[in-house]
MARBALUM-726906 format. One record per residue (C-alpha): x, y, z. Coordinates in Angstrom, 3 decimals. Layout:
BEGIN
+----------+----------+----------+
!        x !        y !        z !
+----------+----------+----------+
!        X !        Y !        Z !
...
+----------+----------+----------+
// end
This chain:
BEGIN
+----------+----------+----------+
!        x !        y !        z !
+----------+----------+----------+
!   -9.863 !   15.573 ! -105.670 !
!   -6.771 !   15.071 ! -103.690 !
!   -5.674 !   18.677 ! -104.549 !
!   -8.981 !   20.001 ! -103.134 !
!   -8.598 !   17.873 !  -99.974 !
!   -5.023 !   18.833 !  -99.452 !
!   -6.030 !   22.530 !  -99.776 !
!   -8.907 !   22.054 !  -97.327 !
!   -6.483 !   20.451 !  -94.852 !
!   -3.951 !   23.255 !  -95.228 !
!   -6.721 !   25.793 !  -94.678 !
!   -7.984 !   23.866 !  -91.608 !
!   -4.484 !   23.565 !  -90.261 !
!   -3.637 !   27.176 !  -91.083 !
!   -6.899 !   28.503 !  -89.396 !
!   -5.969 !   26.609 !  -86.216 !
!   -2.358 !   27.664 !  -86.386 !
!   -3.364 !   31.297 !  -86.950 !
!   -5.732 !   31.227 !  -83.945 !
!   -2.904 !   29.632 !  -81.931 !
!   -0.498 !   32.317 !  -82.929 !
!   -2.877 !   35.161 !  -82.157 !
!   -3.846 !   33.615 !  -78.808 !
!   -0.259 !   33.191 !  -77.823 !
!    1.092 !   36.658 !  -78.892 !
!    0.950 !   40.081 !  -77.432 !
!   -1.541 !   41.982 !  -79.886 !
!   -0.196 !   45.328 !  -79.006 !
!    3.308 !   44.478 !  -80.222 !
!    2.721 !   42.026 !  -82.864 !
!    2.776 !   43.011 !  -86.555 !
!   -0.250 !   42.422 !  -88.643 !
!    1.469 !   39.770 !  -90.699 !
!    1.969 !   37.601 !  -87.499 !
!   -1.723 !   36.806 !  -87.287 !
!   -2.567 !   36.495 !  -90.888 !
!   -3.125 !   33.104 !  -92.624 !
!   -0.072 !   33.681 !  -94.786 !
!    1.997 !   33.451 !  -91.636 !
!    0.367 !   30.201 !  -90.771 !
!    1.053 !   28.831 !  -94.232 !
!    4.711 !   29.712 !  -93.878 !
!    4.623 !   27.726 !  -90.577 !
!    3.003 !   24.801 !  -92.487 !
!    5.900 !   24.908 !  -94.864 !
!    8.322 !   24.620 !  -91.906 !
!    6.393 !   21.746 !  -90.471 !
!    6.467 !   19.993 !  -93.765 !
!   10.165 !   19.930 !  -93.557 !
!   10.261 !   18.047 !  -90.259 !
!   11.332 !   14.469 !  -90.154 !
!    8.121 !   13.288 !  -88.415 !
!    5.135 !   12.335 !  -90.531 !
!    2.440 !   14.900 !  -89.925 !
!   -1.193 !   14.501 !  -90.986 !
!   -4.533 !   16.346 !  -90.650 !
!   -7.626 !   14.321 !  -90.197 !
!  -11.239 !   15.359 !  -90.705 !
!  -13.965 !   14.379 !  -88.144 !
!  -14.362 !   10.981 !  -89.894 !
!  -10.688 !   10.077 !  -89.870 !
!  -10.013 !   10.915 !  -93.566 !
!   -6.525 !   12.333 !  -94.220 !
!   -6.993 !   15.783 !  -95.596 !
!   -3.357 !   16.867 !  -95.482 !
!   -0.015 !   15.006 !  -95.103 !
!    3.583 !   16.185 !  -94.757 !
!    6.396 !   15.033 !  -97.060 !
!    7.803 !   12.939 !  -94.355 !
!    5.039 !   10.371 !  -94.699 !
!    6.815 !    9.014 !  -97.736 !
!    9.945 !    8.225 !  -95.538 !
!    8.210 !    7.150 !  -92.311 !
!    5.063 !    5.452 !  -93.620 !
!    5.983 !    4.582 !  -97.175 !
!    2.913 !    6.474 !  -98.466 !
!    3.317 !    9.812 ! -100.307 !
!    1.153 !   12.747 !  -99.376 !
!   -0.898 !   12.375 ! -102.559 !
!   -1.480 !    8.645 ! -101.804 !
!   -2.709 !    9.357 !  -98.235 !
!   -4.862 !   12.335 !  -98.801 !
!   -8.464 !   11.373 !  -99.253 !
!   -7.818 !    7.940 !  -97.567 !
!   -8.902 !    6.770 !  -94.181 !
!   -6.200 !    6.793 !  -91.486 !
!   -6.992 !    3.071 !  -91.046 !
!   -5.086 !    2.335 !  -94.216 !
!   -1.789 !    2.437 !  -92.230 !
!   -3.126 !    0.575 !  -89.183 !
!   -2.925 !   -3.291 !  -88.755 !
!   -6.174 !   -5.127 !  -88.951 !
!   -6.027 !   -6.075 !  -85.244 !
!   -5.260 !   -2.541 !  -84.181 !
!   -7.920 !   -0.720 !  -86.403 !
!  -10.578 !   -0.926 !  -83.691 !
!   -8.180 !    0.384 !  -81.047 !
!   -7.222 !    3.351 !  -83.318 !
!  -10.894 !    4.227 !  -83.852 !
!  -11.507 !    4.223 !  -80.161 !
!   -8.520 !    6.527 !  -79.688 !
!   -9.863 !    9.022 !  -82.190 !
!  -13.309 !    9.023 !  -80.568 !
!  -11.910 !    9.370 !  -77.086 !
!   -9.738 !   12.333 !  -78.260 !
!  -12.746 !   14.128 !  -79.737 !
!  -14.806 !   13.504 !  -76.751 !
!  -12.322 !   14.815 !  -74.308 !
!  -10.583 !   17.352 !  -76.362 !
!   -7.120 !   16.299 !  -75.016 !
!   -4.007 !   15.119 !  -76.872 !
!   -2.765 !   11.633 !  -76.578 !
!    0.541 !    9.811 !  -77.218 !
!    0.904 !    6.123 !  -77.602 !
!    3.147 !    3.431 !  -79.149 !
!    1.707 !    1.153 !  -81.845 !
!    2.570 !   -0.842 !  -84.907 !
!    1.734 !    0.456 !  -88.354 !
!    1.847 !   -1.096 !  -91.851 !
!    3.999 !    0.845 !  -94.495 !
!    2.913 !    1.296 !  -98.048 !
!    5.379 !   -1.573 !  -98.987 !
!    3.833 !   -3.891 !  -96.375 !
!    6.481 !   -3.775 !  -93.757 !
!    5.279 !   -3.600 !  -90.148 !
!    6.987 !   -0.953 !  -88.089 !
!    6.957 !    0.249 !  -84.479 !
!    5.901 !    3.893 !  -84.186 !
!    5.163 !    6.534 !  -81.631 !
!    1.930 !    8.415 !  -82.339 !
!    0.838 !   11.808 !  -80.964 !
!   -2.604 !   13.096 !  -81.704 !
!   -4.326 !   16.511 !  -80.983 !
!   -7.909 !   17.706 !  -81.680 !
!   -8.415 !   20.578 !  -84.150 !
!  -11.415 !   22.927 !  -83.321 !
!  -13.047 !   25.855 !  -85.058 !
!  -11.463 !   28.978 !  -83.760 !
!  -14.873 !   30.781 !  -83.425 !
!  -17.275 !   28.141 !  -82.357 !
!  -14.900 !   25.583 !  -80.728 !
!  -16.552 !   22.740 !  -82.672 !
!  -14.221 !   19.806 !  -83.346 !
!  -13.221 !   19.755 !  -86.927 !
!  -10.829 !   16.815 !  -86.899 !
!   -7.369 !   16.132 !  -85.573 !
!   -3.594 !   16.412 !  -86.218 !
!   -1.369 !   13.391 !  -86.031 !
!    2.361 !   13.126 !  -85.629 !
!    4.007 !    9.720 !  -86.448 !
!    7.656 !    8.972 !  -85.582 !
!    9.323 !    5.715 !  -86.174 !
!   10.728 !    4.051 !  -83.032 !
!   14.372 !    3.267 !  -83.264 !
!   15.250 !   -0.384 !  -82.673 !
!   17.580 !    0.684 !  -79.810 !
!   14.753 !    2.326 !  -78.138 !
!   12.541 !   -0.782 !  -78.421 !
!   15.416 !   -3.023 !  -77.084 !
!   16.016 !   -0.725 !  -74.226 !
!   12.316 !   -0.878 !  -73.402 !
!   12.389 !   -4.652 !  -73.491 !
!   15.580 !   -4.786 !  -71.492 !
!   14.096 !   -2.576 !  -68.914 !
!   10.988 !   -4.811 !  -68.688 !
!   13.314 !   -7.840 !  -68.380 !
!   15.352 !   -6.206 !  -65.672 !
!   12.180 !   -5.557 !  -63.757 !
!   10.962 !   -9.064 !  -64.132 !
!   14.414 !  -10.445 !  -63.121 !
!   14.561 !   -8.147 !  -60.090 !
!   11.092 !   -9.146 !  -58.957 !
!   11.930 !  -12.885 !  -59.443 !
!   15.281 !  -12.606 !  -57.734 !
!   13.654 !  -10.975 !  -54.624 !
!   11.208 !  -13.856 !  -54.491 !
!   13.552 !  -16.731 !  -55.397 !
!   14.921 !  -19.141 !  -52.852 !
!   18.222 !  -19.312 !  -54.999 !
!   20.939 !  -16.710 !  -55.088 !
!   22.625 !  -15.801 !  -58.336 !
!   26.027 !  -14.067 !  -58.289 !
!   28.915 !  -13.271 !  -60.643 !
!   32.635 !  -13.407 !  -59.380 !
!   36.023 !  -12.862 !  -60.680 !
!   38.613 !  -15.756 !  -60.919 !
!   39.761 !  -14.947 !  -57.327 !
!   36.004 !  -15.275 !  -56.200 !
!   35.651 !  -11.478 !  -55.665 !
!   31.849 !  -10.809 !  -56.048 !
!   30.912 !   -8.380 !  -58.592 !
!   27.141 !   -8.995 !  -58.632 !
!   24.722 !  -10.737 !  -56.308 !
!   20.977 !  -10.965 !  -56.456 !
!   18.725 !   -9.404 !  -53.818 !
!   17.552 !  -12.838 !  -52.547 !
!   20.825 !  -13.080 !  -50.675 !
!   19.030 !  -11.190 !  -47.934 !
!   16.449 !  -13.884 !  -47.453 !
!   18.772 !  -16.820 !  -47.859 !
!   21.866 !  -15.757 !  -45.843 !
!   20.918 !  -12.458 !  -44.193 !
!   23.409 !  -10.251 !  -46.099 !
!   22.477 !   -7.293 !  -48.185 !
!   24.031 !   -7.230 !  -51.780 !
!   26.052 !   -4.200 !  -50.762 !
!   27.740 !   -6.073 !  -48.000 !
!   29.065 !   -8.845 !  -50.260 !
!   29.814 !   -7.026 !  -53.495 !
!   33.646 !   -6.629 !  -53.497 !
!   34.181 !   -9.349 !  -50.971 !
!   35.864 !  -12.718 !  -51.680 !
!   33.454 !  -15.589 !  -51.728 !
!   36.146 !  -17.965 !  -50.327 !
!   36.136 !  -15.878 !  -47.218 !
!   32.670 !  -17.240 !  -46.300 !
!   33.603 !  -20.859 !  -46.650 !
!   34.060 !  -23.279 !  -43.662 !
!   37.729 !  -23.937 !  -43.009 !
!   37.321 !  -27.612 !  -43.186 !
!   35.679 !  -27.215 !  -46.646 !
!   38.144 !  -24.547 !  -47.955 !
!   40.663 !  -26.873 !  -49.641 !
!   37.919 !  -28.666 !  -51.566 !
!   36.141 !  -25.411 !  -52.603 !
!   39.412 !  -23.951 !  -53.848 !
!   40.003 !  -26.950 !  -56.017 !
!   36.460 !  -26.815 !  -57.229 !
!   36.740 !  -23.153 !  -58.277 !
!   40.181 !  -23.818 !  -59.883 !
!   38.746 !  -26.589 !  -62.169 !
!   35.936 !  -24.393 !  -63.400 !
!   38.141 !  -21.358 !  -63.962 !
!   40.628 !  -23.425 !  -66.004 !
!   37.963 !  -24.844 !  -68.346 !
!   35.907 !  -22.412 !  -70.440 !
!   32.263 !  -23.191 !  -70.363 !
!   32.797 !  -25.736 !  -67.562 !
!   29.859 !  -26.444 !  -65.163 !
!   30.347 !  -28.148 !  -61.762 !
!   28.318 !  -28.541 !  -58.618 !
!   29.433 !  -28.860 !  -55.042 !
!   27.907 !  -28.829 !  -51.613 !
!   29.759 !  -27.143 !  -48.827 !
!   29.359 !  -24.850 !  -45.785 !
!   29.304 !  -21.133 !  -45.607 !
!   28.642 !  -18.651 !  -42.806 !
!   25.512 !  -16.486 !  -42.848 !
!   25.101 !  -12.961 !  -41.455 !
!   24.151 !  -14.457 !  -38.013 !
!   27.409 !  -16.390 !  -37.841 !
!   25.800 !  -19.744 !  -38.338 !
!   27.247 !  -22.402 !  -40.647 !
!   24.772 !  -23.343 !  -43.521 !
!   25.127 !  -25.948 !  -46.107 !
!   24.756 !  -24.632 !  -49.685 !
!   24.697 !  -26.312 !  -53.022 !
!   26.535 !  -24.169 !  -55.606 !
!   26.409 !  -24.681 !  -59.249 !
!   29.373 !  -22.888 !  -60.822 !
!   29.678 !  -21.988 !  -64.560 !
!   32.611 !  -20.475 !  -66.467 !
!   31.191 !  -17.628 !  -68.428 !
!   34.398 !  -15.554 !  -68.962 !
!   33.801 !  -15.719 !  -72.697 !
!   30.214 !  -14.484 !  -72.517 !
!   30.054 !  -10.797 !  -73.510 !
!   28.589 !   -8.632 !  -70.701 !
!   29.327 !  -11.334 !  -68.027 !
!   32.953 !  -12.274 !  -68.243 !
!   33.067 !  -13.970 !  -64.907 !
!   32.073 !  -17.064 !  -62.907 !
!   28.293 !  -17.441 !  -62.623 !
!   27.132 !  -19.164 !  -59.537 !
!   23.660 !  -20.402 !  -58.634 !
!   23.510 !  -20.993 !  -54.842 !
!   20.816 !  -22.847 !  -52.945 !
!   20.527 !  -23.346 !  -49.103 !
!   20.319 !  -27.134 !  -48.591 !
!   20.930 !  -27.250 !  -44.777 !
!   17.691 !  -28.919 !  -44.074 !
!   18.212 !  -31.473 !  -46.782 !
!   21.832 !  -32.273 !  -45.644 !
!   20.769 !  -32.568 !  -42.011 !
!   17.763 !  -34.757 !  -42.870 !
!   20.046 !  -36.914 !  -45.049 !
!   22.548 !  -37.230 !  -42.278 !
!   19.883 !  -38.141 !  -39.785 !
!   18.610 !  -40.713 !  -42.090 !
!   22.067 !  -42.111 !  -42.691 !
!   22.606 !  -42.174 !  -38.849 !
!   19.265 !  -43.916 !  -38.375 !
!   19.957 !  -46.527 !  -41.047 !
!   23.389 !  -47.144 !  -39.628 !
!   21.933 !  -47.501 !  -36.204 !
!   19.290 !  -49.929 !  -37.225 !
!   21.697 !  -51.838 !  -39.416 !
!   23.946 !  -52.320 !  -36.344 !
!   20.962 !  -53.488 !  -34.307 !
!   19.976 !  -56.029 !  -36.985 !
!   23.499 !  -57.259 !  -37.610 !
!   24.190 !  -57.736 !  -33.907 !
!   20.786 !  -59.322 !  -33.174 !
!   20.789 !  -62.802 !  -31.714 !
!   18.038 !  -63.802 !  -34.106 !
!   18.268 !  -64.379 !  -37.708 !
!   16.570 !  -61.640 !  -39.837 !
!   15.435 !  -62.365 !  -43.401 !
!   13.469 !  -60.239 !  -45.808 !
!   11.605 !  -62.426 !  -48.354 !
!    9.507 !  -61.550 !  -51.410 !
!    6.319 !  -63.351 !  -52.339 !
!    8.339 !  -66.094 !  -54.010 !
!   10.322 !  -66.713 !  -50.810 !
!   13.518 !  -65.137 !  -52.382 !
!   15.991 !  -63.847 !  -49.876 !
!   16.356 !  -59.992 !  -50.353 !
!   18.270 !  -59.580 !  -47.116 !
!   19.869 !  -61.803 !  -44.545 !
!   21.832 !  -60.804 !  -41.503 !
!   24.981 !  -62.667 !  -40.206 !
!   23.001 !  -64.551 !  -37.618 !
!   20.509 !  -65.850 !  -40.195 !
!   23.439 !  -67.066 !  -42.449 !
!   24.925 !  -68.859 !  -39.432 !
!   21.592 !  -70.510 !  -38.541 !
!   21.046 !  -71.590 !  -42.055 !
!   24.465 !  -72.745 !  -42.603 !
!   25.067 !  -70.796 !  -45.823 !
!   27.078 !  -67.771 !  -46.749 !
!   25.207 !  -64.617 !  -47.108 !
!   26.263 !  -64.156 !  -50.674 !
!   24.855 !  -67.570 !  -51.393 !
!   21.546 !  -66.819 !  -49.864 !
!   20.846 !  -63.589 !  -51.775 !
!   18.047 !  -63.904 !  -54.316 !
!   17.778 !  -67.613 !  -53.491 !
!   14.465 !  -69.137 !  -52.743 !
!   14.167 !  -70.373 !  -49.103 !
!   12.153 !  -73.247 !  -50.336 !
!   15.226 !  -74.727 !  -51.920 !
!   16.771 !  -75.315 !  -48.510 !
!   13.992 !  -77.373 !  -46.811 !
!   12.115 !  -80.555 !  -47.479 !
!    8.917 !  -80.850 !  -49.592 !
!    6.596 !  -80.612 !  -46.526 !
!    8.272 !  -77.544 !  -45.199 !
!    8.356 !  -76.083 !  -48.712 !
!    4.577 !  -76.206 !  -49.079 !
!    4.011 !  -74.690 !  -45.720 !
!    6.373 !  -71.785 !  -46.471 !
!    4.796 !  -71.065 !  -49.861 !
!    1.302 !  -71.083 !  -48.301 !
!    2.306 !  -68.690 !  -45.430 !
!    4.436 !  -66.302 !  -47.428 !
!    1.948 !  -66.178 !  -50.352 !
!   -0.813 !  -65.024 !  -48.144 !
!    1.370 !  -62.851 !  -45.834 !
!   -0.681 !  -59.647 !  -46.387 !
!   -3.847 !  -61.424 !  -45.276 !
!   -2.137 !  -63.361 !  -42.449 !
!   -0.438 !  -60.435 !  -40.840 !
!    1.953 !  -61.308 !  -37.960 !
!    2.207 !  -64.947 !  -37.044 !
!    4.640 !  -67.320 !  -35.151 !
!    5.256 !  -70.967 !  -36.090 !
!    7.906 !  -73.635 !  -35.950 !
!    9.553 !  -75.511 !  -38.856 !
!   12.100 !  -78.257 !  -38.932 !
!   15.156 !  -77.304 !  -40.995 !
!   17.585 !  -79.934 !  -42.522 !
!   20.929 !  -78.191 !  -41.681 !
!   23.853 !  -78.695 !  -44.136 !
!   25.783 !  -80.373 !  -41.362 !
!   23.288 !  -83.270 !  -41.548 !
!   21.403 !  -82.648 !  -38.463 !
!   17.892 !  -81.211 !  -38.031 !
!   17.154 !  -77.953 !  -36.504 !
!   13.868 !  -76.690 !  -35.012 !
!   13.377 !  -73.048 !  -35.896 !
!   10.835 !  -70.661 !  -34.318 !
!    9.740 !  -68.270 !  -36.985 !
!    8.074 !  -64.825 !  -36.414 !
!    6.919 !  -63.278 !  -39.723 !
!    5.265 !  -59.948 !  -40.407 !
!    4.124 !  -58.145 !  -43.590 !
!    6.553 !  -55.650 !  -45.067 !
!    6.218 !  -53.292 !  -47.993 !
!    8.884 !  -53.889 !  -50.689 !
!    8.301 !  -51.109 !  -53.107 !
!    6.226 !  -48.062 !  -54.092 !
!    3.712 !  -50.329 !  -55.896 !
!    2.733 !  -51.915 !  -52.682 !
!    4.282 !  -55.344 !  -53.229 !
!    4.154 !  -57.228 !  -49.841 !
!    6.916 !  -59.491 !  -48.594 !
!    7.775 !  -60.959 !  -45.140 !
!   10.054 !  -59.715 !  -42.532 !
!   11.116 !  -62.945 !  -40.885 !
!   12.973 !  -63.570 !  -37.711 !
!   14.189 !  -67.014 !  -36.862 !
!   15.520 !  -68.520 !  -33.647 !
!   17.077 !  -71.914 !  -33.071 !
!   14.991 !  -73.682 !  -30.472 !
!   16.273 !  -77.102 !  -30.965 !
!   17.972 !  -77.401 !  -27.614 !
!   14.982 !  -75.811 !  -25.891 !
!   12.575 !  -78.241 !  -27.471 !
!   14.830 !  -81.191 !  -26.496 !
!   15.096 !  -80.027 !  -22.847 !
!   11.343 !  -79.548 !  -22.763 !
!   10.823 !  -83.058 !  -24.198 !
!   13.285 !  -84.477 !  -21.488 !
!   11.563 !  -82.542 !  -18.664 !
!    8.175 !  -83.851 !  -19.818 !
!    9.515 !  -87.384 !  -19.933 !
!   11.084 !  -87.099 !  -16.526 !
!    7.912 !  -85.733 !  -15.046 !
!    6.059 !  -88.852 !  -16.233 !
!    8.706 !  -91.552 !  -16.093 !
!   10.984 !  -93.247 !  -13.465 !
!   14.588 !  -91.985 !  -13.745 !
!   16.173 !  -95.407 !  -13.019 !
!   14.134 !  -97.789 !  -15.126 !
!   12.608 !  -95.385 !  -17.737 !
!    9.301 !  -96.920 !  -16.902 !
!    6.125 !  -94.721 !  -16.560 !
!    5.783 !  -93.325 !  -12.951 !
!    2.650 !  -93.369 !  -10.679 !
!    1.268 !  -90.245 !  -12.238 !
!    1.396 !  -91.560 !  -15.770 !
!    0.145 !  -94.962 !  -14.746 !
!   -2.747 !  -93.432 !  -12.864 !
!   -3.772 !  -91.278 !  -15.923 !
!   -3.636 !  -94.217 !  -18.268 !
!   -5.658 !  -96.465 !  -15.919 !
!   -8.244 !  -93.584 !  -15.353 !
!   -8.611 !  -93.206 !  -19.208 !
!   -8.934 !  -97.004 !  -19.694 !
!  -11.611 !  -97.259 !  -16.957 !
!  -13.493 !  -94.156 !  -18.338 !
!  -13.664 !  -95.714 !  -21.705 !
!  -14.892 !  -98.938 !  -20.227 !
!  -17.560 !  -96.961 !  -18.463 !
!  -18.613 !  -95.186 !  -21.517 !
!  -18.553 !  -98.381 !  -23.589 !
!  -20.165 ! -101.283 !  -21.795 !
!  -18.877 ! -103.792 !  -24.261 !
!  -15.275 ! -102.585 !  -23.945 !
!  -12.947 ! -105.383 !  -22.760 !
!  -12.074 ! -105.360 !  -19.100 !
!   -8.913 ! -103.987 !  -17.432 !
!   -6.548 ! -105.913 !  -15.297 !
!   -3.745 ! -104.672 !  -12.968 !
!   -0.761 ! -106.702 !  -11.785 !
!    1.299 ! -105.561 !   -8.765 !
!    4.753 ! -107.137 !   -8.648 !
!    7.032 ! -106.772 !   -5.621 !
!   10.556 ! -108.027 !   -5.393 !
!   10.794 ! -109.827 !   -2.029 !
!   14.064 ! -109.528 !   -0.164 !
!   15.089 ! -106.418 !   -1.984 !
!   16.436 ! -104.799 !    1.198 !
!   18.677 ! -107.794 !    1.717 !
!   19.996 ! -107.542 !   -1.787 !
!   20.982 ! -103.827 !   -1.206 !
!   22.496 ! -104.522 !    2.143 !
!   24.532 ! -107.556 !    0.850 !
!   25.378 ! -106.465 !   -2.582 !
!   24.992 ! -102.773 !   -2.546 !
!   22.522 ! -100.311 !   -3.971 !
!   24.214 ! -100.400 !   -7.347 !
!   23.318 ! -104.054 !   -7.705 !
!   19.814 ! -103.434 !   -6.391 !
!   19.327 ! -100.808 !   -8.959 !
!   20.441 ! -103.340 !  -11.647 !
!   17.902 ! -105.814 !  -10.320 !
!   15.177 ! -103.345 !  -10.736 !
!   16.261 ! -102.299 !  -14.272 !
!   16.347 ! -106.022 !  -15.253 !
!   12.814 ! -106.539 !  -13.872 !
!   11.499 ! -103.517 !  -15.743 !
!   13.292 ! -104.887 !  -18.985 !
!   11.666 ! -108.224 !  -18.702 !
!    8.189 ! -106.946 !  -18.015 !
!    8.515 ! -104.472 !  -20.927 !
!    9.662 ! -107.229 !  -23.257 !
!    6.797 ! -109.463 !  -22.221 !
!    4.132 ! -106.701 !  -22.547 !
!    2.124 ! -105.816 !  -25.571 !
!    1.184 ! -102.481 !  -27.166 !
!   -1.977 ! -102.191 !  -25.016 !
!    0.052 ! -102.752 !  -21.816 !
!    1.393 ! -100.222 !  -19.328 !
!    4.215 ! -101.237 !  -17.040 !
!    5.046 !  -98.658 !  -14.351 !
!    7.291 !  -98.295 !  -11.361 !
!    5.335 !  -96.612 !   -8.590 !
!    8.147 !  -96.409 !   -6.096 !
!   10.766 !  -98.477 !   -4.295 !
!   10.681 ! -102.105 !   -5.403 !
!    7.006 ! -102.241 !   -6.486 !
!    6.137 ! -102.475 !  -10.224 !
!    2.593 ! -102.347 !  -11.620 !
!    1.336 ! -103.715 !  -14.820 !
!   -1.924 ! -102.641 !  -16.451 !
!   -3.600 ! -104.289 !  -19.535 !
!   -6.652 ! -103.783 !  -21.534 !
!   -8.399 ! -106.809 !  -23.000 !
!   -9.199 ! -106.743 !  -26.695 !
!  -11.686 ! -108.951 !  -28.570 !
!  -10.418 ! -110.358 !  -31.813 !
!   -6.975 ! -108.970 !  -31.024 !
!   -4.374 ! -109.452 !  -33.708 !
!   -0.642 ! -108.617 !  -33.869 !
!    2.299 ! -109.194 !  -31.546 !
!    2.089 ! -109.790 !  -27.762 !
!    0.365 ! -112.332 !  -25.493 !
!   -3.275 ! -113.027 !  -25.839 !
!   -6.051 ! -114.067 !  -23.511 !
!   -7.999 ! -112.447 !  -20.723 !
!   -6.056 ! -109.524 !  -19.178 !
!   -5.668 ! -110.975 !  -15.733 !
!   -4.415 ! -114.313 !  -17.005 !
!   -1.933 ! -112.702 !  -19.378 !
!   -0.524 ! -110.642 !  -16.622 !
!   -0.361 ! -113.627 !  -14.298 !
!    1.727 ! -115.512 !  -16.911 !
!    4.021 ! -112.485 !  -17.338 !
!    4.579 ! -112.296 !  -13.620 !
!    5.470 ! -116.003 !  -13.467 !
!    8.013 ! -115.652 !  -16.343 !
!    9.585 ! -112.857 !  -14.437 !
!    9.658 ! -114.941 !  -11.215 !
!   10.901 ! -118.196 !  -12.726 !
!   14.027 ! -116.776 !  -14.372 !
!   16.920 ! -116.046 !  -12.006 !
!   18.368 ! -112.657 !  -11.750 !
!   22.149 ! -112.660 !  -12.164 !
!   24.866 ! -110.169 !  -11.409 !
!   28.087 ! -109.881 !   -9.695 !
!   28.815 ! -113.578 !   -9.184 !
!   25.483 ! -114.113 !   -7.375 !
!   21.953 ! -115.306 !   -8.123 !
!   18.740 ! -114.188 !   -6.700 !
!   15.366 ! -116.008 !   -6.995 !
!   13.291 ! -114.898 !   -4.126 !
!   10.827 ! -112.690 !   -6.090 !
!    7.426 ! -113.979 !   -5.439 !
!    5.165 ! -111.818 !   -7.465 !
!    1.504 ! -111.485 !   -6.388 !
!   -1.280 ! -110.820 !   -8.838 !
!   -4.180 ! -108.615 !   -8.148 !
!   -6.920 ! -108.470 !  -10.848 !
!   -9.312 ! -105.442 !  -11.393 !
!  -12.098 ! -106.723 !  -13.619 !
!  -15.043 ! -104.888 !  -12.369 !
!  -17.882 ! -104.215 !  -14.743 !
!  -18.503 ! -100.511 !  -14.818 !
!  -21.699 !  -99.014 !  -15.882 !
+----------+----------+----------+
// end
């Protein structure tokens, strides 16, 4: 059966070749043998000797003739192929594609050439180049089948194809990359540089190939870069990274980050391979951030207020010098220490409550009393605000503290002076009037409230005392009178100096009163107090004075 098929294939090929020969020759000069089938058969014998595997397929893709080279190329002898479908040499995944190629060729009548994988008779998969052409009846032009030529692709050709593809991909990537790749000699002479140098630095590759890379480096950075290159050159396989300045095509200094690799022992490279990235924006941003941090740190460190950063547990994460001075502890001793360890229990609870709810409280101001290590108490005014401590959103407190101890003391003294006599320390007219008004108001609101009495005491002959003994002695007399009245008064009494030599005493009555102090109706108690002051002589500077004759005025009106 294979012999008949092989003979049919030879006849088919011979008929087509004969028609081809007669169509392509001059019939007037050609010999009769040139157009006979025997000439075509001799041509077939010549084709059979070619190194390419040749096959003739019928209209159904069945091999009807195969050249001897099929044994070498496809691992199938002509006898094994003839009578089989051409699909026997195709891979399963390529069978459908092969059938489509046959149908397209028959439909269009044009030859096709393509690369494919084929399975040899021993099972090996090989790369081949396939050329196919249609075979037609020389008389009717009807498609009778096709002729196929199969050539094994050499590994070098495949590698060259892959290399060309890789080169195309690398070129496309380098044109679109923000990094620059270059190869240089030990003296930094550039032998290759990627096209992306145009976008990054403004140079064309042709401008830099053959130039010394060190010639582009900023003079201030040149010594460091030379040492950097020297280290990499002296160590095979070494990789180092450095940031320095180079000039671009516009003459501007740009910061680059260069990763340099010693590849002198790599075949095909044999040089320094550098990957260069423009980091000017990053360097400038980092420098601006550093300057900003330095500026703000200077502001914080020179501030006249203590600055603390506390976490939710009141641990000190940062303290400036002023804060350490105010708290009386070294900064190193404060770090990571809980602020609650430095205050009393009452203040500890307040600090915990405020810091623990800082995110909800927001900004606030308050004052705390701080027991200073020197043994005294300080009054601190605290301004606290929420501050984010990490990426997870933990909230701490940015706290500013000021020592307001002296200010509060002065305020207290001013308030005292505004309401008290500077000489005797007794309440003045304003404070006495305020307390009397409150007492009378309460009596008016509460009819059963005890009555109020007022005693006015005037030191008679006070002008004579000043004239004879001097104002210093007169002042001493007033201070002594104030002392005696204060000593004789109870908690409910108010003794005030309303000016000059006049002293007023005010007293509220109290039913069922208990505790220290004189008892009885307010007017009577004040009268007894006045008599005690009058009956005891006032002494000073070798003299005695006993002319004070206090008068008592009682206000016991029922109000309401």
